[in-house]
DRENBA-797655 format. One line per 8 residues: number of its first residue (from 0); their letters; for each residue x, y, z of C-alpha. Coordinates in steps of 0.001 Angstrom, whole numbers, plus 500000, padded with zeros to 6 digits. Each point is the difference from the previous one (the first is absolute). Example, Ala and Ser with C-alpha at 12.3 -4.5 7.8 and 13.67 -1.06 7.14 Angstrom:
# DRENBA-797655
0 = AS = 512300,495500,507800; 501370,503440,499340
***
This chain:
# DRENBA-797655
0 = MGQLSTHV = 081205,801123,497842; 502612,498672,502439; 500734,501804,503355; 501965,499874,503176; 498354,501250,503255; 500464,499792,503724; 498480,500877,503134; 501167,500043,503592
8 = LDTVRGGP = 498102,499033,503006; 501152,500901,503596; 499006,496910,501999; 500741,501905,503312; 497155,502395,499242; 497997,497602,497860; 499740,502463,497131; 501748,501574,497024
16 = ADGVGIDL = 503509,501389,500339; 500032,503427,498531; 503328,501750,499060; 502159,496897,499585; 502701,500721,497494; 500511,497384,497324; 502935,499705,497498; 499718,497666,497025
24 = AIADGTGW = 502997,498637,498167; 500708,497503,497175; 502990,497747,499540; 501902,501110,496998; 502690,497599,499657; 502595,501873,501992; 497978,500779,503200; 496808,501802,500796
32 = RTLKSVTT = 498641,503084,498294; 497538,502112,501841; 496890,500677,497790; 497770,501889,502305; 499418,501236,503659; 496305,500320,501156; 498133,500512,503236; 496886,498283,501301
40 = NENGRTAR = 496914,502113,500493; 497374,500031,502776; 498674,496636,498588; 503455,498397,500189; 500177,500040,496293; 501896,501813,497395; 497898,502685,498180; 500576,497950,496542
48 = PILEGDEL = 501313,496630,499190; 503775,500030,500443; 500542,498764,496523; 497456,499549,497321; 499687,499451,496267; 503262,500269,498080; 501938,500910,503179; 499439,496374,501183
56 = APGCYELV = 502436,497440,498596; 501106,496532,500858; 502859,500081,502496; 501112,499678,503662; 498806,502912,502114; 500427,501145,503459; 497640,502080,502166; 501700,501518,502885
64 = FHVAEYFA = 497545,501263,502874; 501318,502525,502433; 498051,498961,503100; 502280,501276,502861; 499441,503627,498898; 496227,499306,499967; 499820,498442,503430; 502245,502809,501375
72 = RRGVAQGS = 497598,502640,498752; 497121,498156,501652; 501931,499805,503357; 499962,496139,499995; 502769,498306,502048; 502256,498038,497647; 503259,499780,501763; 503331,501873,499659
80 = PPFLDAIP = 501049,499559,497368; 496691,498686,498442; 499855,496387,499332; 498422,500522,496653; 501104,503002,498005; 499641,499517,496301; 498259,496888,498826; 501087,498650,496498
88 = VRFTIVDA = 497504,497783,498255; 501410,498404,496776; 497694,498447,497352; 500000,499039,496319; 497571,501245,497350; 499600,497525,497267; 496791,501241,498335; 499915,503672,499319
96 = SAHYHVPL = 496328,499940,499105; 499091,498709,503586; 499164,501823,503239; 502720,499545,502632; 498985,501197,503431; 502643,499756,502742; 498550,501098,503377; 501818,500359,503438
104 = LVTPWSYS = 498588,499204,503280; 502380,501454,502608; 500789,500686,503687; 503223,501333,501428; 500955,496261,500583; 498615,497925,497217; 498591,500175,496404; 498334,497741,497377
112 = TYRGS = 499307,500361,496326; 498332,498152,497284; 498877,500324,496357; 496572,501464,500179; 497595,500807,497355
***
């Protein structure tokens, strides 16, 4: 059964980022349609896969990670206005039976992502 999952690591603290808001959208031919909004837990993950089973379909998706709010709550200096606010990560799902894991490693000044397992 295919699924889409994520996790967020705060590389300033060297640990999981809890309470990061994430929006998931899909390209629908006329623009972007929001499918879900979720929040990371104390492990920096969502409680369940963001999409799984029949919810997961081939297409172009975008995860938007709301990191400025997260760093502000933690009292981390990030500039005014923040250098990074909402980080969009666009990716394509081809095989709806596969596991797509899209993590985010983040500081107030930089980020990276990759396709994990």
